[in-house]
N, C-alpha and C positions, 0 to 999 in steps of 0.2 A: 298501557303503552308508554314507553319512555320517549322523550324528545331530547335530541342532542344537537347543538349548533356546532358546525365546523367552519372555521375561517382559515385563511392562509397562516395566521398566527399559530394555530394548532398544528398545522402541517410543518411549519418552520421550526418551532421550538421543540417539537417532539422528535425531530429526525436529523440525522446526519445527512449529508448530501446524497448518499447512495441508498438510503433507507426509504421505506414506504410507511405511510400511515395506513393501518388496516382497520376497516370498519366491519364489525361482526354482524353480518346480515342474518345470522341464525337467531339473534335476539329480537324481542318485540320492541324494536326501536325505529323511530322515524328520525333520520338524519337530515337536518336543514343545512344545506351548503350555502353559506352566506358570503357573497362576494362584494357586499356593500363597502367594505373597508379596503378593497383592492382585489385584484385577480387571485384566484387559487390555482396552484399547480396540480391540476387533476391527474397528471401522469405520475404523481407521487402518492396516489391513493389507490389502495387495493380493496376490493370488496371480497370478504371471506364468507362463502355461502355455508349453509347448514350441511351440505353434503361434501364439504372439504375443498371445493373448487375456489381458486382465487382469480379474480378478474380485475384488470386495470380499469378504473373508472373512466379514464379518458377514452379508452377504446369502446366501451359501452356507450358513452355519450356520443361519439362519432357515428356509431351504428344507428342510434336513435334519430339523430339529426339527418341522416342520409336515407332513412326509410321512406316508403311511399304512404302518404296519408290521404290519398284520393283528392277530393275537393277541399280538404282542410289544410291549413298552413302547417308546415313542418315545425315542430317545437324548436325554439332556439333557447336551449337551457341557460346559456350565459347572457341572455338578453331579457330577463324578466323585469317587470315594472318595479318589483320590490327587491331586486338584486339578490334573489335566492331561488333555489329549487330544492325539493325534498325527495328523499329516496327511502324505500322500505322493502322488505321482503314479503309484505302482506298488502295485497291490493286494496283492502278496506281500511288500512291503518290511517289514511289521511283524513277520513271522516267527511269527505266532500260528496261522494257519490251515493245515490239511493240504490236500493237493491236492483231495480231494473237497469240503472246505469252501470252497475257492477256486472250484471249479466251481459250487457252490450260490450263492456270492456273485455270480458272473457272471450267473446266471439271475435272481436276485431283486433284485440291487443292494445287498443287505445280508446279513450273517450274524450271528446271535445265538446265544450259547451260555451255559449256566449249568453250573457244577461245584460240588459240595460242597467245602468247604475241605480235606477229606481226600483229594480226587482228585489224582493226580500232575499236576504242572504248574499247579495252581490258583493258586499264589502269593497266598494271601490276605493281607490286612492285618489279620487278626484271628485269634486262636487259638480262638475260639468255635466249637464243632462244629456249631452251628445256622446258621452263616453260609454264604452262597452267593457264589461268585465268578462274576461275569457279565462278558462282554465282547461288544462289538458292533462290527463293521466295516461301514461304509457307504461306498459309492462313488456319486458324483453327477456327472452330466453337466455339463461346464463351460459349456454353452450354455443348456440347458433347466432345469437345477437338479433334474431328476428322475433316475431311474435311467439309467445310461449307455446311450446308443443304440448306440454302438460301443465297443469296448474298445481303440481305437487310441491310442497314446501321445499325451499332450497334450490328450486330449478329456475327461478325467475326473479327479477328485480323490477320494482315499479318506481316511476318518477312522477312527480306532480310539479307543474309549472303554472304560474298565473300571470296574466297580463291585463293592463288597462289601456285601451286605445281610445284616443280622443280625436 
């Protein structure tokens, strides 16, 4: 699995004002969208899927943030504790979820977990014992913007966001 970091600098330097940065979602790549150095113009990024469809990242992000997550908080992709979120066309690519958690993700279209900072693998960005490390993986259908209707390659995109709350 390849890992590639995307910042506003990549969007700005690679493009004229009317062009788009295209992320090839048919590759085995995890793209980390890192906005720690400043906001990214997500409306200038297109996701190119394995089946030839192109989706504006900003539209897919809006659909994710507007979706219903029941009792869980809606993910705020541009409000992560580490100022980044990741995307991939493979739900297992992030390496965060166990097989049973991946199974639950495929049922619900998302998986949310919270761990105290003292939990193994919590990887907090704080040493405060009252902090909680939370992560959410969401997969969305590339056509409908909802939960994936099928889990066929090229038909969905997955997002991972992490937070630390104190």
